[in-house]
N, C-alpha and C positions, 0 to 999 in steps of 0.2 A: 525302437531299436535298442536292444541291450547293449551296454557297453562292459567289455571285459577289462577291469582295472587290475593293477598289480595287487592290491589288498584282496580283492575278490579271488584272484588266482591262488594266493597264498592260503586263503581260507579253504578253498575247494581241495588244494593239494594236502593241506592238513587233515581234512575229513578223510580223504582218500587214504593217506599214509596210516592214519589211526585205524580205519576200517581194515586195511591189510594186515596190520599187526593183530588185530582181534581175530580175523579169520584164521590167520597162521597159528596163533596160540591155542585155537580149540582143538587142533590135532596134536598138540604136545602134551604129554602126560605129566602128571604130578606137579612138582615146584616149578618146572619150566613153563608149564601151561598158565600156572597162576601169575608168574612174574609177566608173561606176555600179556595176559589180560590186564594186569595193573599198568603196564606200559601203554596199552592202547587206551585205557581209561584216562591216564594223564594226558595223552595226546589229545583226546576229545575235549578235556578240561582246559588245555592250554589254547585250543583253537576257539573255545567258547569266551575265554577271558580276553584274547586278542581282539576277537571280533567285537566284543562289547566295549573294550577300550577305544576301538577305531570308530565305532558309532558314537561314543560319548565325545571324542575329539571333534568329529564332523559337525555335531549339533551344538557344541559349546564353545568352540574356538573359532576365532577369525584370524586370517593371515593378513598382516599389514605389511606392504612393501615400502621401504622408506629409502629415499635416495638424497644425497646432498651433493648436487652438482656444483655448488658454488664454492666448494673446497678446493684446495690446490690438487689434491688426489681425490677424484671423485669416489665417495663412499656410497654402497648400496647394501642394505641388509634388510632381513625380514624379521618381523616380531609376531609371535602368537599371543593373543589376548583373549580373555574370556568375553563372549557375547553379552 
């Protein structure tokens, strides 16, 4: 069963938005069309960079939860570390 997570939804929405910009810019003449294609290209690039960064984080970082219940005011925090 596929799980739809927030990062996956952001990735899909980024692809859809970039594709929309690309399709819309095809009908625009001259400089406006060129700028539209460039905006769509930057959108596709941003989605790729964010996706690869998220993949790197999943495979290379561990989340460690630390709590100190013996202190007067209980402290709880999370730390990311390399695997």
